[in-house]
N, C-alpha and C positions, 0 to 999 in steps of 0.2 A: 282426295282431300281427307277422307276418313283415315286412309292408310298413313298419310303424312302426319296427321295428329297422333296416331298411335305410336309412330316412331318417336315423335317429339316427347310424348308422355313417357315413353320408356327411357329416353335419354335423361329426362328430368328426374325420373325415379332413381336412376343409377347415380346421378350426381348427388341426390339427397342421401342415398345410402352411404356413399363415400364420405360425405360431410359428417354424417352421424358417426361413422367408424372413426373418423379423425378426431371428433370431439370426445368419443369414449376413450381413445388412446391418450388424449391429453389429460382426461380425468384420471386415468390410471397413473400417469406420470406424476400428477399432482398428489395423488394419494400416496404413492411411494415416498415422496418427499415428506409428507406429513408423518408417515410412519417412522422415518428416520429421526425427525424432530421429536417424536415421542420417546425414542430410545435415549436421546441425549441427556435428559434429566437423570435417568438411571445411571448412566455412565458418570455423570458429574458427582452423583451421590457416592458411587464407588470410589471415585478419586478423592472426595472429601474424607471418606473413611480411612483411606490410606494415609491421607495427610494428617488426620487425627492420630493415627497410629504412630506416624513419624514424630508428631509434636508431643505425644504422650506415650512413649514406648512402654512396653510391659517391664516393670522393674525386675532387675536381675536378682536372683536369690542371694541372700547374704548369709554366710555360714559363720556363726559366732562360736568360737571354740569354748568348750566347757572348761570351767575352772577345775584344776587338778591339784591335789595336795602333794603330789610328787614333783620335785624341782627338776631342772634340766642342767645339771652341773657339767663342768668341762671334762672330768676324767671318765674313762670307760669302766664298766663294771669289773672287768677282769683285773684292773689295776688295783682294786681295793679288796677284792674277795680273798681274805686270808683266814685260814682255820687250821687248828692243830689236827693231828691225826686221830686224837682221842676225843675231841669235842667239836661239835658243830656250833658255830657262833650263833648266839641267840641270847634271850633273856635268862638271867639267873634268878634266884629267889629275891624277893624284895629287899633292898638294901636297908641296913640298920645304921644307926648313928655310929660313927667311927669305922664303918666298913671300908671307907676310902677317904682320901684327903678331901676336906671340905673347901668350898669356894672361899678365897681369901677376902674378897669384897664384891658386893653386888650393886651395880649401878641402877638407879631408878629409871633413867631415860637416856636417850642418845641424841645424836645430832641430826637425825633424819627428819622427814616431813611429819608435821604434827598438826593436821587440819582440825583435829578435835581437841586441841590443847595438849598440854603435857600430862602424862599419867600421874595419878596420885602417888603419895609416898608408899613405899613398900610396907606391907603388913607383916606381922610375925608369921602368919600362915604362908604368905608368898615366899618369904625367906626360907622357911622350912622346906617347902616344895622345891625351890630352886636347889637347895643343898642336896635334897634327896635325889633329884634327877641327875645331878652331877655325879653323885656317888654311885648311883645305879649304872650309869653309862660306863664309868671306869671299872666298876665291878664286873660288868659283862665283858668288857675288853680284856680284863685280866684273865678271865676264864678261857679266853682264846689265845692267851700268851702274847697279847698286845700291850704296849706301853700305855699309860693313862694319858688322857687329854690334859693339857695345861690350861688352867683357868685364865680367862682374859676379861678383865673388868669392863673395858670399853665395849667389847662384843656383847657383854651381858646388858649394857645400857641400850644398845641398838635393838637387841632381841626383846627387851621389855617394852620399848616403844612400839615395836611391831605387834606384839601381843595386844597392847592397848588399842592400836589402830584397828586390828582385826575385829576386836569387840564391837567396833562401830561400823566397819565397812565390809565385814564378812571374812570367812575363812579362806585366805588366799596368800600366796607368796608375793603377789604383785600389788596388793592393796597397800596404801590408798591411792597411789599416783601412777601405777603401771610399771614402775621400775623393777627389773629382774632382781632377784635376791642378791646376786653377787655384786651388782652395781650399787645396791643399797648398802651392802657391807663395805664396799670400797669407799663409799662416801663418808663412812665413819673415820676415815683416815688411814686405811690399810692398803698395803700392796701385798699381793700374794700370787702364787702360781696355781692354787687350787682353793676352792671354797665349796661350802655346802650348807644347806639349811633344812631342818625338820620342823614341822609345826604340828601341834596337837590341840585337841579340844576334848575335855573330859566332862561329861555330865555328872550330876550329883551321884555320889556313891556313899556307902555307909561312912567312909572316911575320905578326906581329900586326897591323901596319899594313895589310897586304894584306887581311886579314879585315875590319878596321874600315872600310877604304875601300870594299870591295865592298858592304857594307850601306849606308854613307852614300850611295854613288852610286845605289843602287837607290831610295832615298828622293828624292834630287834629280831622278831621271829619271822620277818618277811623272808622270801627266798633270797638266795645270795645275789640275785640280779635286781632286787628291789632297791630303789635309791635311798630309802630311809636306812635300810640295812647296810648299804654300801657306805654311807656317811658314818654310821655309828662304829663300823669296824674297819675304817679306812687306815691305810698305812701312809698316806700322803697328807692327811689333815692332822694337825698337831695341837691346835688351840681351840678352845670352845668358850662360848658365853651363852648363858641361858637366862631367858626373861619370862617371868610368870605374872599374869594378871588374873585375879579371881574376881569375877563379876558379882554384882549384888545378888544375883539369883543362884550363886554357888558354882556356876560353870567355870572351869579352869582353862584358860587360854595360855599356851606356852610355845615359845620359839627357841630353837637351839641353832645357833650360828657357829660355823666351824671354818677355820682357815688353815692354810699350810704354815 
């Protein structure tokens, strides 16, 4: 009887141990599931972050081209670079009255965009500077054996309006509405095969002409591949109009427009 009870006790003990092992295994399985549920929020956060990146992408970099005082005309530099064997084209001594033909008529404004209103009437100082610049350019051309530019009154009006606009919107060929210079010149009513534009800004000097001449000379003395130089000593550009605006602070804004 005692032996039988011992065997039954052992059997019961084995069954209890098996049941305990089974419960522990179930507990481990339940724990593993809990751990996976604990990972899920992190995975969702990562997904949300990716979603946020997709909804709010990193902005692409925007390259804003700097404004340049040199234009981008149609002709190539070699087509305009002309010099005599004895003289390198560049600025000559400051022009004096009667040194070259003067401008026949100077227009106050042109037909282009005028968001700041029309420029004021020409002053005697602005007329003098316009005449001097015209004479200087043709004097420099003559020193290179080139024919003089022919004055064009309509071009001078568009050039004056551009100088006035630049005073308000900044030193630029495309101010105030973004149009390239050749388009702006064409809108004055011209058809041409070649065009060019030089712009200048002279700060206060001992004399107004001294300031304008220094800027003009720097353009004429550029290397032969410089666009200002190319325009001034061109063999395909034949007509010119110059517009000057002298600001109240004494700064001189001027534009030189040229066409074939």
